[in-house]
C-alpha positions in Angstrom: -16.5 42.7 18.1 -12.7 42.5 18.4 -13.1 39.5 20.8 -14.9 37.5 18.1 -12.3 38.4 15.5 -9.5 37.2 17.7 -11.5 34.0 18.5 -12.1 33.4 14.8 -8.4 34.0 13.9 -7.4 31.6 16.7 -9.8 28.9 15.5 -8.6 29.3 11.9 -5.0 28.9 13.2 -5.8 25.8 15.2 -7.5 24.2 12.2 -4.7 25.1 9.9 -2.1 23.6 12.2 -4.2 20.4 12.5 -4.4 20.1 8.7 -0.6 20.8 8.3 0.4 18.4 11.1 -1.8 15.6 9.9 0.1 12.5 9.0 0.1 11.5 5.4 -2.4 8.9 4.4 -0.4 5.6 4.1 -0.6 3.8 0.7 -2.5 0.6 0.8 -0.6 -2.4 2.0 -0.2 -5.8 0.4 -3.6 -7.6 0.2 -4.1 -9.5 3.4 -7.0 -11.8 2.3 -7.7 -14.1 -0.6 -10.7 -11.9 -1.8 -8.7 -8.7 -1.7 -5.9 -10.3 -3.6 -8.1 -11.8 -6.3 -10.0 -8.5 -6.8 -7.9 -6.8 -9.5 -9.7 -3.5 -8.8 -9.0 -3.5 -5.1 -6.7 -0.8 -3.9 -4.3 -3.1 -2.0 -1.0 -4.0 -3.5 0.5 -7.3 -4.8 4.1 -8.3 -4.4 6.2 -8.1 -7.6 9.4 -10.1 -7.7 10.6 -8.3 -10.7 11.1 -5.1 -8.6 11.2 -6.9 -5.2 8.5 -4.8 -3.6 4.7 -4.4 -3.6 3.0 -2.5 -6.4 -0.5 -1.6 -7.6 -2.2 -4.4 -9.4 -2.4 -4.0 -13.2 -5.5 -5.6 -14.7 -3.9 -6.0 -18.1 -0.9 -8.1 -16.9 -1.6 -9.6 -13.4 -3.1 -12.8 -12.3 -2.8 -12.5 -8.5 -1.9 -15.5 -6.4 -2.8 -15.6 -2.7 -0.6 -17.5 -0.3 -2.2 -18.1 3.1 0.2 -18.0 6.1 3.0 -16.7 3.8 6.2 -16.9 5.8 7.5 -13.9 3.9 4.4 -11.8 4.9 3.5 -10.8 1.3 0.4 -13.0 0.9 -0.5 -11.7 -2.5 1.8 -12.0 -5.5 1.1 -10.3 -8.8 1.3 -13.5 -10.8 2.6 -17.1 -10.4 6.0 -16.0 -11.8 6.4 -13.6 -8.9 5.7 -16.3 -6.3 8.1 -18.8 -8.1 10.9 -16.3 -8.4 10.7 -14.6 -5.0 13.4 -16.7 -3.5 15.7 -16.5 -6.5 15.5 -12.7 -6.9 14.4 -11.0 -3.8 15.7 -13.1 -0.9 19.1 -13.1 -2.5 19.1 -9.3 -2.6 19.1 -9.0 -6.4 16.7 -6.1 -6.5 16.4 -4.7 -9.9 
């Protein structure tokens, strides 16, 4: 009986370590495709030039713009303003 108890305790310990050591689930990245960018309910992020970083899409204020082969690597901007102002705000290091 004691052998089974030790085995059970060891297994519980192994599972606990696996759960604790598990890497955190990464937040969704900037939308990589036109469909994911246009889908306002999709969990990927759009790039916001107001804060110079990706953020979750906001249905009440965003009109996402997809840029294929974006040299900046953002691909999905929250609205036309963010695409137009990226160079003026974020490339110049004027993060708000």
